[in-house]
N, C-alpha and C positions, 0 to 999 in steps of 0.2 A: 571459229573462236577468235581469230585475228580481228574480226569486225568488232567484237566486244572490247578488245584491248584498244583498238583505234578510237572507239567511242569514248572510252575511259580517258584517253589522252586528250581528246578534244574538249571535254568538259572540265579538265583540270587546268586552271590558269597558271600552274607551275611552270609550264613551258612558254615563257614570255620571250619576246624578241630581245635582241641584245641591246636595244636602245634604252637608255635610262629614262629619257623623256618619252611619255606615251600619251597618245591622243585620247585614249579612253580608259585611263587608269581610274580605279575606284568608282566605276560607273554606277554602282548601287547607290551612291550618294546623289545621283541625278534623277532618281525615280520620283521623289516627292513624298510628302508625309501626311497629307490631310485631304479628305474627300472633298472638302469645300474648294480647296485650291486646285485639285485635280479636275474637278468639274468645270473649272474655268480655264482649262488647258495651261495651268501653272502661271497664269497671268495675274499675279498677286504681289509682285515685288514692290509696287508703289502703295498698296492698300492694306497689306497684312498688318494686323494690330492686336493679335491675341497671342496665346502661348505658342502657337505654331510658327510665329515669326522667328523663333529660334532657328528654324530651317530656312524659311523663305527670305527673310531679311531681318536680322536681329534689331535693327533700328526701330521696328514696329513694336517691340516689347514695351516701349514707353507708354503705349496706349492702354495697357492693362491697369485695372484699378484695385485688384485684390488677387488672392491666390487663384491660379488657374491650372488645370490639368487636362491632358489630352491622351487618347489611346486610339490606335489604328491597327487593323489587321488586313492583309491582302494575300491572296494566292497568286503565284507567278507561274506562267507556263502550265496552265490547267492543273494546278495543285502540286507540281513537281517541287516548287520552291515556296517558302513562306517568307513574308515580309511584314515586320512588326515595328511599331514605333510607340514610344511613351515619352511624355514631356511634362515638366512642371515649371511654372514661372510665378514670380511675385514682385511687386513693387518694393524698392528699397526706400524711396521717398517720392515726393511729387515730381522729381526731375530724372529719376533713374529706375532701372529694373534689372532683375537677374533671372536667368532661366537655365535649366539643365534638361537634357534629353538623351535618349538612347535609341539607336536604330539597329535592328538585326535582320540580315538577309541570309537565309540558309537553305541549302539543299541537303537533306538528311537521307540516311540509308542508301548511299551510293554503293553499288557492288564493286568490290576490289577483286579483280580477276588476275592480278599480276602473278599469283602463285598457283593458278588453276592447272597449269601444265608444268610438270616437273622436268628435270634435265633429260629424262629418258623418253619424253613425249607422252607420258601417261596423264590422263585427266582425272582429277580428284576434286569433286564438288565440295568436299569438306574443307578444302583450302580457300574457299571464297569467304571473305569477310566484308564488313560494312564500315563505311566511314562517312563523315560529313564535311561539307565545304561551307564555312560560315564566315560572314563578314559582320563586324560590329563597328559602330561609330558612337563615341561618347562626346557630347557637346556641352560646353559651358558658354553661355552668352551673357553679355552685359550691354546695356543701352542707356543713353541719357540724352536730355535736351542739350543742344549747344547754345552758345551765347546768342546766336542769330535766332530771330523769331521764326517759329514754325519749322525748325530744322532739328532732326533727331539723328543720332549716330549710334551704331551698334557694332560689336565685334563678337565673333564666335570662334572659340578655340576648340579644335576637335582632335580627338585621339582615335586612330583607326587601328583595329585589331582584325587580322585576317588569318584564318586557320583552314588548312586543307588536310584533314586527317592527320596522319603521322608523317606526311610527306614534307610539308613546309608550313611555316607560319611567319607572320610579319607584324611589326609595329609601325605606325605612321603618325605624323603630327602635322597640323597645318592651321591656317587662320582664314576666316571669311570676314569681310568688312562690308557694312551696309549704311546707306544714308537715305532718309526720306525727307521730303519737303512738301508742305501743304499751303496753298493759298486759295482762298475762296472755295470753290467746288473742284479745284484741280489738285491732283496729287502727283508727285514725281518720286521715283525711287531708283537707286543704283545699288546693285549687289555684286561685289567682287569676290568670287569663290576661289579658294586656294591662292590667295593674293601673294603669299610668300612661296608658292608652290607647296604641295603636300608631299612629304618625304616618307616613303615606305622602305623599310629595311627587312629583307627576307632572310630567314634561316632555313636552310634546306638539309633534310636528313640524308646523308650520303648513302647509308645502308638501303633506305627505301628507294632512293633514286637509282641505285645500281640494279635493283630488281626489275626496273622498267626501261632502262635506257636502251636495251637491245630488243625491245618488243617489236620495233620496226627497223630492220637492218639499215644501217647508214644514217639514221636519224636520231636526234636527241642524245648524241654521244657526249655532250658536255652540259654541265649544269648551267641554267640560265643566270643572267645577271642578278645579283642579290639586292640591287638598288633600283627603286622605281620612283619616278618623280611625276607628279600630276601637274599639268600645265594650268595656269590661271584661266578663269572664264569670267565674262562680264554679262550681267543682265541689266537692261535698262527698261524702266516702266513709266508710263504716263496714264493717268486715270481721270475720269470725269464722272461726277454723280449728278443726277437730276431728281427732282421731286415731281412725281406724277400724281396729281390730285392730292387728296388729304392723307391717304394711307399707303400709297405705293412709292417705292424708291427704285431707281435704276442706276446701277454702277457698271461702267464699262472700263476696260483696261487693255492697253496694248503693250506688249513686251518685245524686246529684241534680245535674243540669246546669242552671245558671241563667243565663238571658240577661236583660239589663235592657231588654227591649222586648216588645211584644205579638206573639206568633207563633201557630202552630197547635199548640203543645205541649199536652199533656193538661191542664196547669195553666197558665193564661194570664191576665194582667191588663195594664193599661196600664203598670204599674211594672216587672213582671218576669214571666218565664215559666219553668216548671220542666219538664224532661224527665227522668224517672227511668230508671234502667238497673239490671239485675241480672246478676251473673256468677257462674259456678260453675267450680271446677277440682278434679278428682279425680286424684290422682297415686299411682302405685305405686312406693314406695320412692324418690321423687324421680328416677325413671328414665323413666317413661312418663306422659304427661299427657293427660287427656280434659277438654275445656272446652266450655261452653255459656253462652249469655246471651241476654237480650232487652232491647231498648231502642228508641229513636226512636219513642216513642208520639206519634202525630200525628192530629189531626182532619182528615179529608179531605172536601171539599165535592163531593157527587155532582152528576150532571146535573140532578136534580130539586131541587137546593139543600138537600137533606138532608145531615146530617153523619154520618160513620162514623169509627170509631177504627181506625187501622192501627198495626202494630208490626213490628219487625224482629228476627227470630231470627238467632242466629249460632252457629257450631259451630267447634271447633278440636281439633287433636291436637298433641302435642309429644313429642320424644324427646331425652334428654340422656345423653351418654356421653363420657367422656374429655375433659371441658372444652368440648365442642361441643354446642350445643342447636339443634335444627332444629324449627321450629314451622310449622304450617299452619292457616289459617282459611278458612272459607267464609262470606263476608260481603258485604253490599252497601256497598262503600266510598263509593258515591255518596250513600247515605242518602236517596234520592229515590223515593218511591212504588214503582212496579213495575219499577224499573231492575234489570237483570240482576245476579245475585250473581257475585262474583269469587272466584277461587282465589288466596289470598295465601300466600306463603312468606317466611320470614325465618330468619336464622341468627345465632347469638350465640356468640362465642368468649370463654372465660374462661381467662386465662393462669395462674391460681392452681393449676390442676390439674397443670401441668407443673413446679411448684416442689416438689411432694411427693416 
């Protein structure tokens, strides 16, 4: 029974380290939101130009011409968790656009075994209850053309709500800023996530904490820090498009994802770490899309302490007709070692088609 309690403690992010700055805070916001982008290994910072730009790079919202909506659903860890996204965007005028979105990442129906064994050592299965660990992100994005030709700027304000049953909950707030530049067939993008740092303030239920703090003798005797701060991250992108014959188009993009901490990325130092990603998209007359990408280059420590380099391939398909685009991606949304790949579907609606 102790093993169940230990498992419960491991899956509960209530027991965070005492450091306020955390390298992997609010990591559910790093998963991605669109099957088209995930199929290209998230290499879309320079080219995103539809409603999903709210997440990838809000500067791309200037590219929309009318109302747009997007929906996505994905299962995480073989169905243990569910990941959902919904977004809406619209142009304000020819120079600016506005978008809103919501992300939900949740593990539901988790067994709470903290009261399974009473003070006399008796086991009562009726004392088992269920709870959910849910993360929400509400985003409001604004974008507009700058005075400079072919340069767009966007900002995304996000409110983060995290709930761990009755044990703890938090509110967070932060900003993302993005820029895109286009010249001829070349596109460039910069996305600064959590540019002001994202601040999470936790409220911990003392009664619930007291029930579990002695589950493992000598551990978790004190409540964790109530303040959590997410470090800024940078994403740089460069893309090039080619016309192939009369009906085919090829889009390629390379991204550099930069964290200001030492990680297992292919390029790593005490100051910053860089994880590159490459994405490709071939389309037939902007009707059918074939996508591929590679990213998440990580050094893995083997049992003999040797290092090996791992990478994550991704694949995708898309179909666009009458203002509706359906996309599919085969990707590891967990981005963790040998975790199972998931089938991701998303749908995007573009109302401009119906105004023709």
